[in-house]
N, C-alpha and C positions, 0 to 999 in steps of 0.2 A: 528455631527463630534466627533471624539474621543477626550477625554480629553488629554491635552498635558502632559502625565506622563513622567518620566525620561526615561523609556523604549521607549516610542513613539518618544522622541527626538533622541534617539540612532538609531532607525529605520530610521528616516528622514536623519540623518547623513550618514547612510549606503546607503540609496537610492540615495543621492546626490553625493556619491563618496568622501565625506569629511573624512571618517574614515572607514577602512575596518574591521568592527566589525565581519564579517563572516570569517576572515582568519582562526580562530580556532573554532571548533565546534564538535558535536558528530558524526563525519564523519567516525569513525572507525567501520567497520561492525562487527556484532556479529558472522558472519560465512563467511569464505572464502573457507574452505575445501568443497569438494563435489560439487563445482559449475562448470558450463560449462567452465568458463574462465581458471580454473586450470586443466582442463582435456586435457591431451595430449595422450589419448589412441587411439587405432585404431578403436574401435567400439563405441566410444562416451559414454561409461559408466562412467559418471563423479563421481557418488557416490562411485563406486568401485575403481576408479583410485587414488583418493585422499581422503581417509577416515579420520574420526576424529582421529584415532590412529596415523596417520602420522603427524597431524597438529602441534604437539609440537616439532617435529624433522625436519620438511621439510619446506624449504623456499617457500613462495608464489611468483608468478610472477606478478599478476595483482592487488593485494591489500593486506590488512592485516586484522586481526580480533582480538578481545579482549573483555574483560569484563568491562562494565561501562566506556568505553574508549572514548578518543578524538584524533583528529589529526588536522594537518593543512589541508587546502582545497584540497591539492593534495596527501594527505596521505604519505608524505615523512617522517614526524616525528610523532611517535605515543606514546600514553600513555594509559595504562590500569592497572587493578589490577589483582593480582594472590593471591590465598589463599590455605592454607593447614590446615586441622583439625587434623593432626597427625595420621590419619587412612586411608585416601584415597590412592589408588595405584599411583595416578598422582596428580600433582598440578592442582588446578582449575584455569586455565588461560583463558579458553574460555567455552562457553556454550556447553553442550552435548545434543544430540538428535538422533532420528532414521532417517535414510534416507528412501527414497521411497521404497526400497526393504526390509527394516527391520521392518517397522510399519505395523500393521494390517489394518490401514487406511492411509498408506503411511507416508510421512515426518511428524515429530512431535518433537518439542523441549521439553526436559524433565527437566525443571528448573523452579524455582520460582523467578521471578524478575519483577520489576514494575517501570514505568516511572512516577515519582511524580511531576516534574516541569521542565519547560524549557521556555525560552523567545525567541522571534524571532531573537534577536541578540546573543543568547546563553550567555547573560551576567550573567544568573544564571541558573544552571541545577542541578537536583537532581535525583538520581537513587538508588533504593533499591534492594539488592540481599539477599535472604534468604539461608544460608549455613548450611547444616545439620552437627551436631557434631558426628554422627555415619558415618560409611563408606558409601560413595555414591554408590547406587546399580546399577552400570553400567551393570553388567552381568544379574542381575535379570530383569532389564527393557528390555534388548534385548531378553532374553529367554521367558519371559512371553508374550510379544507382538508377538513374533514369534508363540507361541502356539495358540494365539487367532485368530479367524476367522473374516471375515468382518461383521458378524452379531453380534459381541461382542464389548463391549466398549473398548476404548484404555486404556491401563494400564499406569496410570499417576504417577508422583513422589509422590503426596500426597497419592496414594493408597498403596505405599510400606511400610508405617509406620515409615519412618525415621524422620518424624516431630512430632511423638507422644511425649507427655509430654513436648512440647516446647524445645526439645533438638536441638536447632539451634542458629545460630548467625544472627542478622540483620546487614548487611554491607551496610551502607549508604554512597554513594559517591556524594560529592557536588563540583561544580565548580562555581567560581565567578570571573568576569573579572574586575580587577582594571582599565585596559584600553584594547585596542584591541590586545595588544601583551604582556600582563601581566596577567597570569592565576593563580588564587589562588585555591588550591585543599585541600579539607578536607575529610578525610575518618574516619567515626565513626563506631566502631564495638561494638555491644551490645550483651551480653550473655543472652538469653531468658530462659535458663535452670535454674533449682533450685539448681544446683551444679556448682562448678568451672570447667572451661574447657579451654584447650589450643588452640591457633590458631597462625598461621604464616601468615604475610601479606607481599607481595612483590609488592609495587607500581612500575610498570615497565615502563621504557622509552626505546624505540628502534627506529632504522632507517629502513625504508623499503629498501629492497635489490634490487638495480639495477645492481650492479657490477658483480653479478654472471651470468647475462644474456647478458649484452652489455658493451661496454667500457665506462668508466666514467673518466673525466679529473682528478677528485680528489675524493677519497672515503671519505664519511662523517665519523665523529668520535665523540664519547662521551668520554671525558677525565676527570679524577679525578683532583680536585683542593682543596686547603685549604688556606683560607685567613681570617684574622680578627677573628680567632677562629671558622670559619665555614667550615665544610666539604661539598662540593657540586660538581657538575659536570658541565662542559661547553660542548656545542654541536656546532660543526661547520658543516654547511650543505650549499653547494653551492646554492641549489634551495630555501631553506627556510630562510637562514640567520643564525646568531650566537645567541644562547640562553644560559641561565644558568638555572639549575635545582637545587633548594634548597629543603631540607627535614629535618625533625626532626632527632636528633641523632639516629642512627640505630645500631643494633647488628652486622651486617655484611654489607659490600659494595661489590656487586657481578657484575662482568663484563664478557661478552662473545661476540660472533659475531652472527648476525642474518643470519646464514648460515646453509645449510642442513647437518645433520649428515648422511653422505652417508653410513657409516658402518651399522647403525641401519636400514635405510630405504632400501638401495639397496645392502647391503652386500658387499660394496666396501670400502677399507681403507680410513680413513680420512687423510687430509693433516695436520691437527692440532686438538687439543682437544676442542677448543673454539667454540662450536656449539650451535645452537638455543635452544636445550633442556638441556644445562648444568645446569641451575638453578634447573630444575626438579631433575636431578640426585643429585645435591648438597644438596638440602633440604630433599628429601626423604631419602637419605642415610646418612645425617648428616656429609657430607664430603665436606668442603669448600676449600680444598687446591688448586684446579685448579681455581675455580670461583673467588678467592681473590688474585690470583697470579699476575695478571696484572692490570693496572690502566687505561685502555682504551679499547674501543670496539665499537660495534654498537648496543649493548643491555646492559642495566644497571638496577639494582634495589637495593635500600636499603632494608635490610631484618629486619623485626620486629617479634620477637618470644615472645609471651606473654601468660599469663594465666589470664583469667577474672573470677572474682567471680560471683556468681549468681546475675543476674540483673545489673551487672557492665557494664559501657560503657568506651571506650577509644578512643580518637580522635588523628589522625595523620595528620600532615600538610606538604604540599608540595607547591612549587611555580615554575612555568615555565615562565621565563621572559627574555626580552632583557636587563633588567637593571642589573647593578652590585650593589649588596646590601650588606651592612655591617650587618644590622639587618633585615632579610627577614620576621620575624614573630613578628612584634611589635603590638601594640594595633590596629593599622590601619588595620591589617590583619583581625581580627575578626569584626571590625567595617564595613569593606567593605562587608563581608559576610552578615551581618545583614541588611545592606543598600540594597544590591542587592536582597535579599530575600523579603524585604518589597516592593521594587520597582516592583518585579514580581507580588506580590499580588495586588498592586495598578493597574498595567496594566490590569490584568484579571478582576478586579472589574469594570473597565470601559467598558469591553467587555460584562460582564455578569450582568449588572444592573437588579435588581428586581428578580434575581434567588434565589431559596431556597438554603440553605447551601448544601444540597445533590446534587442539580442540578449543583451548582457551582463546587463541587468536581468532578462530572462526566465530566463536560465540560472541566475543567482545566486539568484533566488527559488525556482526549482525545486529547487536544492540545499538551500536553507534549509528548504523544506517537508519534504523527505526527511529531513533531520537532525532537525527538530522532531518528526517522527513516530517517532523512536527512543523507545520506551516500555517501561517495566517490565511484564513479563507473568508472572503467577503462576497456575498451575493444576495442582494435584496431584489428579488425577481420583479416585484411590482415597479420599483424605480427603474430597473433595467428595461422593462417593457415600455414604460411611459416616457422615459428620458429625464434629464436633469434641467433645472431652470436656466442655466447659462449655456446650454448646448442645443444644437438643432434637434427637433422632434424626430425620434426614430421612425423608420418606415411603418406604414399602417399594417403591413403583413406581420409584423412582430406580435401584434395583439392576438393573433390566432395561430402563431407559429410555435417554435420550440419552447417548451416549459410554460406556455401561457396559462395553463390551468393551475400553476403553483404560486399564485400571488401571495399566499400566506407564508412562503418560505423566505426567511430573513436570516441569513447566516453571517456571523460576525465573530468567528471563533478560531482557536488553534485546533487544527485537525491532524490526525495521523494519516498522511496521504500515501497512496500506493507507491508513488515516487514523485519527486519534486520537479521533474522535467517533463517526461511524457504524460504523466498523470498528475498534474498539479491541482488536484481536486480530490474529493472523497468518493468512495464507492461503498455502499452500505455493508455488503458482505465482506469486502476486503477489511474494513475497519474492525469487524468482529474478530477476525484472525489476528490483526495487529494487536488488539487489546489482549488477546490470549498470551502473546509474547510479552507485551508491556507489563502484564501482571507479575511477571517474575522479578521485575526491578522497580516498578512503581504502581502498585495495585490501585492506589487512590486515583491516579490519573487515568488508568485503564477503566475504572468504574465511571468516572465523570465523562469520559469519551463515549462509552457505550450508552450512557443515559442521555447524551445530547440528542441522539436520534429519536428519542421519545418525547422531546420537548415540543411545545406547540409551535415553535418557529422552525422546526424541522418536519415533524410528522404532520401529514395532511389531516384536515378535520374528520375525514372518513376512516382514519387509522392507517393509511398507507405510509410507509417509510420511503423517502426519496432514494432512488437507486444510484444515480450518478449524474454528473453535470450535463452530459450530452443528451440525456433523456431521463428526467426524474421519474416519469411515469412508467418506465420500464420496471421489470421486477428482478431483483437479485434474490438468491436463495435466503430464506428466513432463518439465519443462523444466530440471531442476537440472543435468543434464550440459551442456545448451546454455549455461546461465549460467556454469558452471565453466570451460569452455574460453574463453569470452569474457572473463571476469575475468582469467584467466591471460594472455591475449593483451594486454589493456589494460595490465596491470602490466608485462608484458615490453616493451611499446612505450615505457613511461615510464622503466624502470630499465635496460633492456638485458638483463635476465635474468629468465627465468620461474621460478616457484616449483614445482619438480618435486615436492617433498614434499606440497604442497597437492593437486596433481593425483592423486598416488598415493592419498592419504587419501580424497579424494572418490570416486575411481574404484572403490576396493575396496568401499566401502559401497554405491555405486549399483549395483554388480553384484547385490547382494541385492535391491534394489528392482526392478531390471529383471526378475529371475527371478520376483518376486511378480507383476508385470504379466503376464508370459508365462503363468504357471500359473493366474492368476485370471480373466483377461479375454479368453480365446480358447477359449470353451467347445466350439467345434466342431473345435478343433485344426487350423484351416486357414489360420492366419496372418492372419486378418481379425478385428479386435478390436472388442469392444462398448464398454466404457469407461463407459457411463452418462452422468453429469452432465458431466464434463470441463470445468467452469468456464464454459461458454457459456450458462448460465441457460436462457432461453426460446427458444433458436435452433431447436428442433425443433417439429414439429406437436403433440407431446405431451411431458409431463414425463419426461425420460429418467432421473430419479432414482427414480421411483416405479412401476416396473414397466411393461411394454410390453403393449399390447392383445392379448388372447387368449393370454397367457402365451408370447408369441413371443420371439425373439432379434433384437435390432437390431444388425446389423453396421454399424459406423460408419466413415465415411470419416475423420473427424477422429481417432477412436481409433486407426485403422490408420496415419494420417499421423503422429500424435504418436509412435507406437512406431517408425516408420521413422526419424524425426528422432532419437529416443533412440538407436537403433542407430548412426546415423551419428556422433552426438556421442561416444558411447562408443568408436567406432572411431577417431575423430579424437584423442581423449585417449590411447588406447592406442598409437597411432602416435607421438604426441609423446613418450610415456614410453619407447617402444621405442628411440627414438633415443639415450636415455640408459641404458636397461636392457633388454637383448634379451629378457628373460623375458616382456615384455609383447607381444612380436610375435605369440605364439599367440592372445592375446586380440583383437588386431586382426583376425586371420583368423576367429575365432569370430563377431565382430560383422559382418564382411563377409558371412559365410554367412547370418546372420539377415536382413540387409538384402536379399539376393538373393531369399530365399523370401517375405518380406513384400511386396516390390515386385512379384513375379510374381503373388502372390495378389490384390493390389489391382487389377492391370491386366487380369485376365481379363474377358471381355465378359459382361455381366449376362444375356444371353439363354441363356448356358450354365448359368444358375441357380447360379452359384458366385462369380463376381467382382462388382464393383460399378461397373465402368466401363460407361457407356451409349454405344455407338458412334454411334447415330443422333443423340443429343442432344449428344454430345461433352462429357460431364460425369460426374463421380463422384457417385453418389447413395448415401445410406444404404439398406440393404436389410433389410426386415422378413421374418423367416423364421418360419413356423409348423411346427415339427417334426411335430406330430400330423397336420396336414392335408397336409404336404409342399408347401406353397406358398411362393413367393418374391415379395415385393411391393416393388418399388423405391419409395422415398419421394422423388419427383422435385421436390426443392426445391433451387434454386440458392443455396446459402448459403456463408458463409465456411468452413463445415466442409468442403464439397466442394473448396474452393480450397486448403485447407491442404496438400494433396498437393504443392503447388509449393514449400513451404518446406523440404522434405526433400531437400537437395542438398549434396554435398560434392565439392570438387575436391582430388585428391591429386596433388601435384606430382611430376614425374619424379625430382627430386632425392631426395625421400622414398622413393620406390620403389627407387631405386638403393641407398640406405643400408640398406634392409630386404629383403634378397634372399629370405627365406623367405616373407614376405607377398607380394612381387612374384610369386614362383613360384606361390602359391595363386591369385592373380588370373589369371595366364596359363593355369594348368590349367583354371580355370573357363571361360575364354573358349574354350579349345580343345576341352574334352571334355564340359562340362556344360550350357552354355546352350542347346544344341540339344534338350535333353531337356525344357526348360520350355515352357509353352504361350505365353509371351510373352517377347520379348527385352528384358531389363532393363539390359543394358550395350551401348551403341552407340558406335561411333567410337573404340574403344580400340585403339591400336597399341603393341606393345611398344617401349619407348624414348620414349614420350610421356607426357603427363599422363593421369590417369584421372578421368572425371566419373561420380559416382554420384548419379543423380537418380531419385526415385520415379516421376516422370512422363517417359516417353519423348518424344523430340523432336516427333513428329507430334501427340501429345496436348497437349504443352506449348504448341504453336502455337495450338490451339483454346482452351485455357484462358486464355492470355494475352489473346487477342482479347476474351474475355468480361470478364476482370479489368480491362482498360483501357478498357472501354466506359462512357461517361458515362450511357448508358441502363441500365446494369446496376450494376457495382460501383464505378466510379471517380467519387468525389465531388470537388467543388472543394477538399475538405479532407482527402483521403486515401481509403482503401479502405473501403467500406461493409461491414457485416456480413451483409447480405442484398441480393440483387439487387433493383433498382428495378422490375423487371418485375412484381413482386408488388404493385404498386399495385392490380392486380386480383388478389384473393386466390387462393392455391392451396388446393384442397379435396380431401379424400380420405375415403372411407367405409371404416371398418374394423370388422368384426363388428357392423354395424348402427349404428355411432356415427360421426358426422361430426367430422372434424378439419380445421383450416385454419390457414393462416399468411398474413400480409400484410405488405407493406413499411410499417414504422413508423419514420421517420427520427428521431423524438424520443423522448419518454417512452413507456414500455410501457403498452398499454391492457389487458393481461391480468395475472392475479395469480400466474402461475407464479413461484416463488422470491420471493414477496413483492411482485413488480412494480417493485422499485426499480432493477433493472438491465434493459437491453434490448439484445438481440443481433439484432433484426429490422430493422436498417437503419442505426443510428448507426455512427460511426467510433470505433474503440478503438485506443489507442496501442500496446499490446503486440503485437497481431497485425500491425498496420501495420509495426512495427519488425521483426518476423520476416520479412515479405515483402521489405522493403528489404534486410535482411541476406542473404536468399536471392538476390535479384537481383545483388548484388555477387559472390556465390559463383559464380553462373552465368557472370558476366562474366569471372571469373578464367580460365575454360576457353574460353569462346566468343569473348571479345574483341569486336572491331567486326564480326565476321562475322554475328552474330545481331542483327537489328533488328526492332522492331515499331512500328506506328503508335501515336502517343501524342498525343491519345486515339485509340481505334479509329475508323477512318473519316475521319481528318483528313488523311491523306497525309503527315503529319509523322513521318518515320522517326527513331527514336532507338535507340541501343544500350542494353543493360540497365543500365549504369552511369549513363547519362544519365537513364534512367527512374527509377532509385533516387533520384537527386538531385531530380528534379521532384516525386516523391512526398514526399520530405523537406521540400521548400519548402512544399508544400500543408499539411502538418501544422504546421510552424512558423508559417505564416500565421494560424493560429487565434489566436495570442497576440500577433502583431505589431501595432503601430499602423499604420493606413492613412493616406492623405493627409489625412483629416479628423481624425486623432488618435484614432480609434475602434479598439477591438480586437473582432474577431469574437466571441470568447468571451463578451463582456459585452453582446451586442446587445440583450437585453431591458431593460437598465438603462444605456444610453449616457448618459442625462441626468445620472446621478450620476457615472459614470466619466469624464465630460468635465471635472469639477471638478478644480482643481489639487491638492486633497488626496486625490483618488482615482485620478488618471490613470495613475500608475505602479504601482498595486496590481494584482496578478494572482492569480487563483484557478485552481488546476490540477484541473479537474473529473475525474470518473470516466470519462466518455465524452462524445461530441460529436455534434450533430445531423448527420444524413447529407446534408442539403441546404444548410444555412446555417452550420454549424460552431459554433453556440452551445453553451455548457457545459451538461452534463446530469448527473444522478445526484448522488453525494456531492460537494458543492461544494468541499470543502477536501481532497479525496483526491489529494494529490500522488502518492504511491505510484508506480505504473507510468507515470503521465502525466509523471513527471520524466524519462522517456526523451526528452522534447523537448530536454533538456540534451545528451544523446548526439548527437541529430540535428544540433544547432547545432555541436557540437564536431567532428563528422565531416564537415560540409559547409563549415566556415569557409574563407573565401577563395575559395569557388566562385562 
């Protein structure tokens, strides 16, 4: 069990409903512009309709964004920082990046920022932003990336030279909670340059704008006050309550309204000059006459304009609290910061016992990034489609366009986002992996987050779970049951008791989702599933989301493998439940039957024109079926999709079978009377009185697949399992209906535009699937033990059992982030020059995916999300 640290006690208070420690947190997104929710165009071009250039002047409808910011849990009241180096054309109020149409590899944030610490109750949070002292290269980044093709590297901020000679500021933003409604804020700016440099800081407080969209009984207000020698502001908000915001003495106090500058954005006259971008105009033009004219508004900032000597630091203090304070910054202010920081360290030391300093740093920043990516997400699709009372009616095309069939979806929650800039929204299967890591530090939140997707305001009436914001009707792999049983087991290992009520709730709702999958995606009713997209973007020779050549049906190995894994997970949950409640024993038998027939269907030999196993090649291939012509064409690509059959494995211990006699009887009946009727034997080596292994892949085929999986010439990279075999350095080609299709091994960024081109499943290493393989190897080992060994790598004559192989794969993945003997991290290899500096060396970015040959970071650079699974790998291999 976890040591009862101060943070753990706060978590328990939060879970018991005794204190709402989560009322305030890092819920302010890093990007709201260019998202689907803010798009009211007729053609659905979100990036073009609301670009970055509009964001400083135009009011958002569905959320807010800011830099190093916080908000209440419904994003009504927000706080973030703004900066100006005296040279930039605009204030640095939010992060800049390229949209999908602007980057040579699609969306890409062009900033340097790092999540250094965060606790599950957000009692202590630390964020670092590196701000250049020379003019930020907005135009250069756009133009250079526009010039570059898909076969060239992205042009990053560190490539522009603006950080040469350490000509930058470190801006460290820290939050510490005195209690759940008393937030202490400390912003420390350090000049890393060898000469003095000026900087302006605007710690900004603002109110989310509802009044421009719908009627409000009372408009919130931020008002200037002066008492007991203190200048401060009070905030009155019907939804959040009344607060006071205290701050160190400032050079100017600026007020405006969080309202659209219609003259600047739409070329229409403003009704007053107090608009969202007023602070920008005031600071850049050094004209504060309007911004200081009135003493109230819905956006406020104290302004600090300073010059820092070389190496000098300056700290600014703020406090957002319900309390009325005469002395807001007494000794207790600093003492609370130091206490919360030490409590944060204590909490993570109990999670990460026996870890090296480097591993602790990796794990702690992975957790911090995951927690900083908890963001408020608001999307009422029906309102979005039909429009707001005080705004123009949206184009008629919206009623039949994107997400128009999801009128029941009404999201108003804190979500674990894949990342808060490129993906400031949820994705169903991403969240399942996020929750698997979150369970290590906050199991209660992990459970609540997973259950959200089963709520009636998320799940469609027919049982479908929404995939992701750009296309809710698309399909992500159904890994919710996999995550549920792992969250349950993680918590059980920590507390000694599993949450049976959670398992029941998630199981009952996932039954509906499983039925949706069965009825929707098995059109030939042969237990081989199509699935479509399934999250793997460009892994196929054609876009699986947008129809199949010749109106065919693509029976997918990964679709069928995911469904088999889903069966096994639901069976495992029902078995666990049946040990407490016998009524679930029948459900275990039901899912056992599903497993048997799906496994049998997948393992038929493709020459029979029905299954998708190719005996000659020893591999599972997708199969394209043309019902009109009666043709069956295997798509002979050795990808991670074909390997996914290995992850569907479950060991049922003898003790469980003995406690559930009805289920055991069903298994014995099948072995005795039914399996000889099937065309392929899907249960092997089971003897009554022993353990039972349920594997989608029979032993002889498993041997063939593992040899390929563990071959360095195919899937095994020095940094994990690749998503496509390296044999396709020479492309695979196929002609379908007179059109050529091909796929080639691309270990780095994608060279094609399917799904925008910013994700690549044609060679790189991805943490979620690697984690599934490692998890499966351990499950095989439970049954096979030391009896089953493979060469690792294939051809090396170095035999290892499956547990040893799982450890070796884990080490390869963790090595992406570890310092080597020269102090370098593989993930940073394009910019070792900077990351060797003492002010960079311990900073880690958790990228979306990783180069299949050299391990460098790729894709969304700050996407902790499922890459936070490295924390699980370190946790599970500690002491090895």
